[in-house]
N, C-alpha and C positions, 0 to 999 in steps of 0.2 A: 199302240203296243209296237215295238222294233224287232227283231228278229232274235236277238237273245232273249228279250223276255217270252217270246210264242215256244221256244226251247223250253225258257224255264216251266213254262204250265205244261209242257207234253215231259217233261222231268217229274213235276210235281205228282202226276197222277198215275206213274207209272216206273217201276225201276228201272233205272239210267243201264244197270248191266245187260238187261233187254236187250238194247239198240248195241251195246258195246260187243255184244255173243254175234248178233246180226243188224248192221246198219240196215238194212234195207227195209228192216219192219217201222222206219223215221215213216217211210214216205205215207201210211194209210192215216198216219197221226199226223201228219204236216197239212192233208187234206182237210181236217177238221181246223186247224188249229190258223185261219191267217194265211196261209203260205199262196202264191199267186202260181201259177200254173209254168211258168217260164224258171221260178224257183225249186220247186217240184220235181220239174223236169232234167234240172242240172242237178240237182240231190239224188235222182234215182241213177241218173248216167254216173256217176261217182260213185254208189254205194257199189253198181254195176262193173265196173272195171275194177275198183281196187278196194272191196270191204277191208280189207286188213288196216290200211292209210286211213281207212275213213274212223275205225273203231280205236287206232292212237292217237285221232284228233281229239276223240271222247276221253277215253282213258289214259291218255301219254303224259307223265310226270317231267318228261326232261321238253323245256320250255324252246330252249334251240332246238333240237331234233319236230320240234311240234312244229315250228315256224316254217321250217323246213318243208316237211311235208305238206303245211296250207296251201304253201306257195306251187307246190308240184301239182295239188291237186283241184288248183284253181284253175289249172291249163286244159283240163281234161279232154280230149278232142270235141268237139261238137257241140259244147255247153259257152255260154257267156262267161268271158273273163271276169268280169266284175261281178257280177250277179254272184257267182260261186264264189269266190273272195269272201264278199261281207258277208255271206251266207254260213261260208265255212266258219268266219270268226264267228259270228251270233251262239256255231253253235260249238265253238269250244270256248265263249266265255260262259253260256248256260254250265257247258259239263265245269267248269274250273269253279262256280259258284254253288253245285249242286255237290262234287264229291269234297269241298272244303281246299282247295288248294290255295284259292286267293278270294277274299273278299269284294262286295263291288266299290271302288273307290267311288267318293262322294265327288258331284260335278261341280267342275273350276266353274263361279260366278264368270262369266263374260260382259264384259264389257261394251258398246259400242258409241263409238267417238264421229265426231262433226271430221271433212275433210281439212287439213291442214294442208300448209304449202310447206315442199321439202326442199324448196331451192332451186328446183329444174322444171317446176310447174307445178299446179294445182291438184294434189293429191287424189286420187278413184275415190270414188263414194261405196257405200257398200258392200266394207270392209272393216269386218268385227275384229278386235283385239284382246286378247286378256293381259292382265300385268303380274309377274310373277313376281316370287318373292324378296326375290334383289331386285327388283324397282325397275324391271324390263320389260317391254312390254313385246309381244307375241303377233303375229298376223292370224287367227284362229282362221277365219274364212271368208273370200271375198267369192260375192254372188250377182255383184254386177257383170255385164255385156261389153264392155267400153273394150276396140281391139289394142288402143296404146295405153297400155295399167302404169299407174306410178305409184310404188309404196313410200306415205311419208319416212323420214328421216327419225320425226318426233311425234309424239303424241302428248296433248294435253287436258286434262283431267281437271276440272274441278280446282283449277288454277295449279296443277301439280303436274310434270312434262316427264314423260319417259322415253329412254332410246328403243328404237325399233331392232331390236338386235337377232330375233330368230321367224322362218316361215314354220308353223306346223307342219305336219303332216295332213298329206287332201287338202292343204286350206286351196288352193288353184286349180284342183278338179274336174275337169269338163271343161273349163272355160273354152268352148269351141272359139268365141268368137276375138280372142287375143294374140296379137298381132309379136305383139312384144311386152316386156315389164321393167321397168326399173327400182330396182332394189337400192335400199338403204346403204349408204355408206358403213355403216357400223356393225351390219348384216355379220353374224361369226356364226350360224345353222338354217339348214335347208332341212326339212325331215323328210320320214317318207312315204313316197306316191306325194309330194308339193306340187308336181307339176304334170298328173297321170293325165292323159290323154286331152292335153290341150296341142287342137290336130293343126290350128294356124301359125303357132307360134314358130317362127325362123330362125332366128335369132337368140343367145341367150350370155348376158357380159354377167362374172362373177367376181361380186364386191373382193378387192386384196382381204379383206381377213373373214371372208369364210373361210372355219376350220375344219367344218365338216359337213358332209352330204348324204342325207339318206339315202335307202335303197328306193331303188325305179323311182326317183325322183324325176327323171322324164322318161316313165314309158308310156308310151303312144303319143308322143310327140314324133306324129310323122313324116313332119315338113321341116320341122329342126334342123338347117343347114350347117353353124357354127355357134361354138363356146369360144366366147373371150375371155381371158385373164388379163388381169394388171401386170408389170411387171415387177411389183412390189409384193405380190401373194407371194406369203411363205409355207403353203399349202399343194399350189396346183400349177398348172401351165399347160400351153397348150402346143401345137405344131400346124405347120402348115398347110393342113387338112381339115383343120377345126375341133380335132381331137383331144378329148378333155385328158391328161395324163397327172400322176401323183408330180410335187415339185421336184425331184429327181428324177424323173421321168422311169423306173424302175414297175410303175404299175401302171396301166393302157386302164383310165377308169372308165372312159363312155364316148364310143362316136356316134356324133348327131346321127339322125335315123335317114337326112338327107344325103348322105353321102356317096358315091357311087362312084362305078369304076373299077384299078385295080386298089392295092393297101397292101402297103408292107410295111412291116412293125420296124422300127426306128432299134438301130444300135442300142443294148442295156436294158432293153425293157426286158422284163424278171417272168411280171404276170400279167395275163391278160383278164380282166373282171368280169364278176357276173353281169352278163346280160351288155357285156361291153358293146356289141355291133346287135342286138337284138331288134327283128325288122329293119333291118337297110335292105329293102329291099334292090336299091341299087348297084350295091354289090357283087363285083361278076367272081373277080381273082383276090383271093388273100393268100400271101405269104408272109408264114410266121418266122420270122429272124431266127438265126442262132442265140442261143441262150435263155430264148423262153423255158421257162420250165411247168409252169399250170396255164390250163386253161379255164377259166371261171365257168360257174353253172350257167348254163345257157347262154353263154357268149355270142355263141354267130346264131341263136335260134330264129327259126322266122325268115332269114336270109334268102330269100325264095328262088333268085338269080343266080344266086352263089353257083358256079359250075366248079370250081377246083380251089383244093385248100391245101396248102403244100406246109407238113409241120417239120420241124426239125428234130435233128435228134440227141438235144439236149430236154424237149419234152419229158416231164416226169408224170403226169396225169392228166386225163380229158375230164371236164369236172359235168357232172348232171345235165342232161338238155344240151350242150356244149352245141351241137350242129343240127338240133331237133327242127325239124319241117326245112329242111336246106332241100327244097323237091329240085333242085335242080344239081343236085352233086350227082357226080357220075358215077365216082369211084375213091375210094380212101385209102392211102399205104400207113396203117400205125407202125413209128419206126420206135426199135426195140429195146430203147431209153423207156418206155411206155411200160407201166406196171397195170394201171387198172385203167378200164373205158368205164365211165360213172354212166348213171343212169339214165336212159334216155338219150343218151350222148349223139347217136343216129336217127333214132325214133322218127318215123315220115318221111324218111329221103327217098321218096318213093324211085326218084331214078337211079340208085345207085345199084348198079351190077355187080362190083367186087369191092371185098372188103378184105387187105389181106393184115395179118397180123403175125409178128414176131415172135421167136422161140421166148421170149425173154417174160411173156404175156403172164400175168398172175391171174385177174381176176376182170372178166366180164360181167358189168353189174344187169341187175334186172333190168327189163325191156328197153339195153340198149340199144337195138336195131327192132323195135318191135314196128311193124308198116311200112318195111324195105320192100316194097312189092316188087322191083324188078330181080333182086336177089334172088339165083337160084343155086348154089352152093355155099359151105360152109365149113371152113376147114379147121377144127382146135388144133392147137399145139401144144407139145407136150408137157409144155409149162402150165398149162392153164389147171388151177385148182379150184375155182369157183366160178357157176354159172349162174346169174341169178333168176329168177321167175321172169318168163316171158321174155327171156333177154332176145329170140328172135321169132315171138310173134306176129300175126299176121302178116308173115312174109307169105304170100300169095303163090309167089314163083317158086319159091324155094323146094327142090327134090328132094335132097339128102343131106345130112351130116357126116362127116367125114371127121374121125378122131386119129390124131398119131396115135401109132399103136402103142408107146413108149408113155404114152400119158396115164399115169396111177389112180386116176379119179372119176375118171368116164369114157365111155364106149360109143359107136355106135354100130350097130345089127340091124341090117335090113336097112340103113339109112333113119332107123330113129335112134336118138340118144337117151342113151341111159346112165345115171350115177350108181357108181361101180362100186361106192360106199355103201350106199343105202338101198339095191337091189331096186333099184325107183327108173320109174318111165317117167322122163323127164319132158320129152316134146316128139312128136312124130311132126314129120315138116308137110304143107301147106298142101304139097303137091300129091300127099300118098294116096293111091287108088286103090279099088278091089277091097280083098280082106286083107285082115290086117291081124297078124298074130303076136302079140305080145310074151315077150321072154318067158320061158319057164322059169320058175323060183321069182321072178319080182314078185314085189311084197307092194308095194304102191304105185300109185299113178298121181303124178301130179297134179295140180290145180292144172286147167287150160290146155292139159295133155299131148288133146286130141281136137281141140276147138277149130271151127273153121274148116275141117278136113271133109270138105264137100265131096271126093271121088270115092270116098269108103263106102263100102257096100257092108259089109258084117266086121266081125271084132271077134277075135276071140280069146279069153280073158283068163288066165289062171287060176285055180282055187285058191294059188299061195298070196294072192291079191288080196289084203287085208281092207286096205282104205284107200280113196277115191277122191281127191279132191273138187274143188269145185266148179265147174263148167266144162268139166271134164270133157264131155262131147258135145258142147254148146254147137249148134249152127251146122250138125253134122247131116246137111238133107239127104243124104242118100244113104242113110244108114236105114237099113229096115228091121234086122230085129239083133237081140243081144240077149245073153244069159249072164246074167251076175255072179261072182263068185259066189262060194258056199263061207267063205269065214266071212265077208264083206255083213259089218255091223249099221251100214249106215250110208244113206243114199244122201248128200249131202247139196244145198239149195244149186238150183237152174244145171243142173247135172246134165239133163238131155232138151234144155230148155231151145226150141226149133229146129228137133231135128221132125223135119217134116214128113219123112217117108218111115219114121220108126211103127210099126204097125203093131209089135211083139215085145215085151219082155219079161223074163223069167226072174221073179224077187224070191231071191234065196229064203229060209225058213230063220236064216240067223239077222235077218233086218229087223232094227227095232225103232229105227226114227226115218223119215223122210221130209225133206228139207224145202225149204220152199223154192215154189217154181223151180221144183225139181224134174216132171215133165210139162211141162210150161209149152203152149205155142207146138203141140203134136197133135195136126191134125187128122192123122190114120192112126194114128192108136186111137180104139175104140174101147177095151175091157183090158183090165188089168184086175189080179187076184189079189191079196195082199196076205202076209201071212199073217199065223195066230198071235206072235208076240211084239208088234206093232203096235207102238204105245203113242206116235206122235208124227203128226201130217200136217207138214206146214204152209202156210198160206198159198192157193195159187199153185198145189202141188201138182193138181191136175187140172185139162179143160172139163169145162163143164160140164158136156155132152158124156164123158166119157163112164162107165156103169165100171162099178169095182164091186166086187164078190171079196169075201173074207171067209176062213177059214173060225168059225164060232161053237164055242161049247155050250150045254145046256146050264142055265143058274145051279143045279144042285150042282156038278164038276165044279163051280166054285165055291161052294159055300155055302151062299144067300138064302137066308130066309126065306117058305114061301111068301108071306106077307112082303117082300121085298119085289117078287115078280109077278105082283098081282098089279097091272098097271088102270086098270078100270076101278078105285077108289070112288066114294061116293063125293061129292061135292057139298061143301061144309065149311064153319069158320077154322080152317086149318089153320096152326100155328105156329109148326115146324116141320120139316122133314130129318129123317134118321138115319146112317146107314151105322149098322151098328159091330159095334167092338168085336175083332174077328173074322171077316169078314176078309176072304181074302185079294189078291191082286188079280185087276180085269181088263181086260183089253181096252178098253174105254176108261174106264172108272176106276183109280186107283183108293181102293176104302183105307182110311186112317187108321194108326192103332187106336184113335180116341174117336170116339162119334163126332161126327160131320153135321155140326148144327146150322141152319140156315131159318132164320124168324127175326123178330123183331126186335134183336140184341146184335145181329150180325149186319156187321158191315158191308156184307155181299148179298144181302136183303134189302136194304133199304139206302136210298138215297135221301141224307138228312133235309130235311125242309122244303124238298122237292119231288114230293110224290107224284106231280103230273107228267115230270119224265118220264117214269115207267109206266104209266098210265098212257101216255099219248105214244109211245112205242110200241108195248104191245095192243093200241088198237089199230094201229099203222101197219104191223106184223100181220096181224087177223086182217085187213083187209085186202093187202097185197097180194098176201100167198090165201085167199079166197078158204080162209078157215072157214069149214061148216059148223053150225051150233051143234051139231053132234058130237064136236071136239069137244065142247064147254070150254072153249077161252085157252086151253091147254096150250103151253108151247113149250118144245122138244129142247132140252138144252143138253148137249153132251160136253162132261163140262172137259177135259184136256185134250178128248181126240178131236181133231179137223179144226179145229177152233181155232181163228185168227189169231195173230198176238194180243196180247200178252199172254194167251194162253188159259186167260181163265175167263168170266163172263162177271168182267167190273162195271156193277151200275154205275158207278161214279163219271162213266164217258159220259159226255156231251150229248143228246139224241140222236145225232147223223149218228153216230160212231156207233152206239146201245143199236139203232136199228137194223146196221150194216151185219155188227155180231149175230143178233139175233139169228137175222134172216138168213145169215149164209149156214149158222148151224143146223137150219131146219132144213136146209136143200140139201146139205151133207151126209144129213142123218138117215135122210129119208131116199139117194140118192144111194147109199151103202147098206140099207136096209138094215140096219140096225134096230135091233130086235129091245124088246122093255127092259132088261137086265143093263141092257149101256145106256138106258139111257134116264137122263133128271128129268121129271115132271115139274115144269113151272106154272103156277097159278097167281093170277091175280087177284088179292082178298084186300080190300082196304086201302086201297090206292098201294099197294106194294106188293114187289111180285115174291112170292115165298114156292117153297117146297112143299110138293102135294105126296 
């Protein structure tokens, strides 16, 4: 079963909208659907760092936009790029089929042929070909371990000869022993990622007839020193350093990763292509010549020893990730012609001490300077009207934001950056220390606004704040106490994750929902009081040892009948359990307008054809939790309150997942001390789990 099929299996058992709302909920399901530890670790890192974009991969309808997002998420720091990419592709394909965006196409028949002479020597074995509708052959996959690989000009099958005209995507992926490859003269196309990770490949000759080269065709070819193009090629050319250009030299397409020293772009170049210099670790200085208008996405990404980059006054835009993780880059001057600095353009430039912006700059996109650990101050010009989420996150040395007084969209107060239009706190610099007072009248605190401010000890939040974004206080290890505003209705996912010193938190009565991991890994937090109207508490919202209390009403105040209050009903052949019409809303159980029936005809109560799954789960729970005989085998199940996703007891889950849900429900209901009216009792009877 491949990754797509595993995700399809998850989406078949659980509504996909659950994961669109909160992608982190995929993690526990992946654990029980055959994903390995590395895949789960990568997904967890992606879901934590970029939940909105992960949701977009599942739900987005713009395929081109989704491709861009997928490429970006596969590069999340700390994750394996190939593992992440293949997993995200599987997730996207599964969601495409589940949401009806496209049907799975029938698999193409792949034909294996014997090696044939190609005029330059014997063709390599272990090569698979596919025959297209036009009678042309393409290389689907090479699985050999040869150093010098020969692709034949033609293949003959059943007496019929086909010219080899294309290399499919991923065809030579990670052929680590391959040092050279001879391509057929009739070749016209090289697919995406065709030679990905061919780490020993040293030179590459492009036949004259090649018209297209796919994205990332040579990514990870870390020892590639030279591109060679024939004089008769109508589409490509090279220069004296072996850099690949379009025929008219206006587009710099790709530099070999082995290039080193200084590079000056030649006259006439107008565009530097995406990933053109990615991973060129020997590059130390680059001067982008006059006339260059755009720098493509990830163009100089991971040029770790690049120390200086001179940008021309003709430059209009800097693409996403253009200088990502150029850890040797110490400063950058962005000329006045630049209107947009792309997402992650300078993220991870750990040595960058200075970034100067010209007055004509309009947009700094999200994560543009994320992780610039040496950056101490930021000056925002008056013309900047858009600053993306996390544009300066993880800048651990940043002490203050400064905004030109003439700026109509942003201002800075006591070093904190605010959005004037929406009365929102955008970001506190990582160097902020002591007590922080958020500006009176602020309506919202954005996602990750104070994340990683390790020197903050207390925060004063005005009651005007109605919304707080996810991870707003994540990693504030010095924060000891906080009083949340009276108008707050929701505590989002991971809001206080990893706040080691947090000892007390005052949750206002207005809060109705507490998100997943909201107070996870807060070892100093020992007790929390939940207000009356909390209806939902997410997965791992609190650590296991936290004592949780809550305001509770009597059953009569909720209008429940006396029979509902009595938990000690005698054992017997119970068939169903009903919550009668007219029951009022309950803290832990929302009574429906019509009776809720759990019995032989209910999907919730039975697993068709698999009674042993339920029986085994119940017995394991009884054994592991040491339930006494006096409890008569009852399992206490609180329906929506504190139950891990999907938020209800779905007996169609695999046995390990069902066991986890039942055990967690038992632990948390006991931890909170929910009384009888807040508990649905479940009994095993005739191999089925039924309400009592």
